[in-house]
C-alpha angles and dihedrals in degrees: 000000000000120000120249128232128245106213123234090252092052092045091053096044095115087053093051090047089051093051092048089051089054093048091048092051089049091051092047090054093046098042111039120188096036095145096053091045134052095339094063097041095095126020138188115205090344093309121111113254099245092053092042091055090050091050093050093044093053092049101046101067091044092054093042088062096053111108101231092170089068090071085088089071092063095107091063094048099047096126094045091045093052090048091050094048092050092048095044101039106029110023099032097053092041092051094050091046089053094045091047093053094041098049103029104031095148099039106077098172095051090040091054092047092053090052089050088055091046092055092052102088127200125291134162102335089070088068088073092051090048091054094049091048096050089240126156101287093191092051089047092053092051093050092045091050094050094045090051092055096035090058093064089071105017097051098060094043094047093043089056092044096049097039102040114009108038096049088056095049089051094048092241118161107247093174089233094306119146136152127206122230093237093056090060095037094053092052092046092049091050102041098032104023098052096048092038089058092042092048094048093050093044091053095045094048094042096049091046096048103032106018132237098287095055092042098049100030101037112017102040094048088053095055098033094090090059088075093057094043090050094046094046092046091050091049092050090053094045093051092045087056096041096040096110095050094045095050089050094049105026092162092060091086087058093049091051090047098056099063088047092054091050091045095052092048095045095046090049093047096046093045093046091050091046091053094047091048089050093054096240095144125232101293096053094037090056087047092053094045098048094045089051094049096046127085137201094241090172091062092042090055092046093050094044091052097040095049104030106024136254095273093049125116086237093062090049090051089052093052093050087058100077090038087063102029101059102056090037093055091047087055092048088056088063091043089053094051090047091052087049091058089048100042109021110022138274117349128209120226117254109249117229095005096110120087 
């Protein structure tokens, strides 16, 4: 299978995010009182209208790319599907919960933000990692489609469980914090449900009227930059609102990043070992590992903002997610190809993945 290409824009995503953070901090210093001004005048689901628009824009192109039609292949992927569901919806959230409590025991906002990130499972961005790593693109498409749909129900239930129920069972000091299932469900329905429906309908109509070649080679590249614009726009606004807190505690970003680094490495390692032990072969093992290690940072940011507010520590933790995830996943692509050479045979180099 030929390797895919990571575009210059995608390779430089951490740089763009860093620039957006800097612009946001500058705006926050120049325009005090943003939260109590125009940003809070109109709200959608408790989120200010400008931020809500940014969140919806960054989700739509991603979900228009998901190959929902591949769900018909589920029967032939039953073992891989079960493995992926266990890794994504049992092991992944539990691991992030454990890391968040172990590494940030006295920072409830950042800890909660990390758990929110851990609950947001992979969607279309993993298709890029799969291409670069010479993984099974059809299997990846199936797993992405099922995860996108599964999140509508599973995210809300797991969010309530890990944020409100499990800490009480374990006797952990939540400092009076709790979150209702409807708070999470409402945000998921708005910021995942709406773009998911729009993306699905766009794909169905586009494939039917114009065909796959036009849709995937012409239409998707045209709308793809909207995700980046929406993400960067949202980050600028978030850091404009969070500027005072960040400048007072600059090392907080580092403290949030450390559990994320451990999480990505462990999830990839666990899933890769699982795939090899299950005898899936390299392409499906790489698919399993990359989908398990990836997260839907767009949804995590939306939930953190919608439930806890744009100036919350939870929102800051959500924004740090893509800053760390993108370069780490590029690195894990190389690790995957190196492991292929050691465990499965010779491995080609990913074209265009280096900076």
